[in-house]
N, C-alpha and C positions, 0 to 999 in steps of 0.2 A: 700107250704108256701112261701111267698115273704120274702126275706132276710131283707128288710127294714121295714116290718110291724110287729108290736107287737101284741101278742095274749094273752088274759087272760088264766090263767093256766087251767081252766076248758075246754076252747076251745082246747088247746094243748092236754089235756088228751083225748078228743073225737077224735081228728085227729090222734093221735098216737096209740090209743087203750090201753094206760096205765091209771091207776087211778091217781088222784091228789096226793094221799099220796106217790105213787111210784115216781112221778116226784119230789116231795119235798125231798124224801129220797135221790135220785140221786143228787139233787142239794146240799143238806147238806153234802153229801159225797165228793163233788167236782168233780163228774163225768161229770155233765153238769153245765154250769154256766148261770144264768139268765142274760138277756140283760138289764133288768130294773126291779126294784122292786118298787111297789107303796104301 
């Protein structure tokens, strides 16, 4: 992934092997921070 490029959450899920709900859970828990929310 390019550091300057934004990806939809579904794309990130496919690229990382995590499901969308796991990514949202980690984001809500403060483990990962979104770079931008639309």
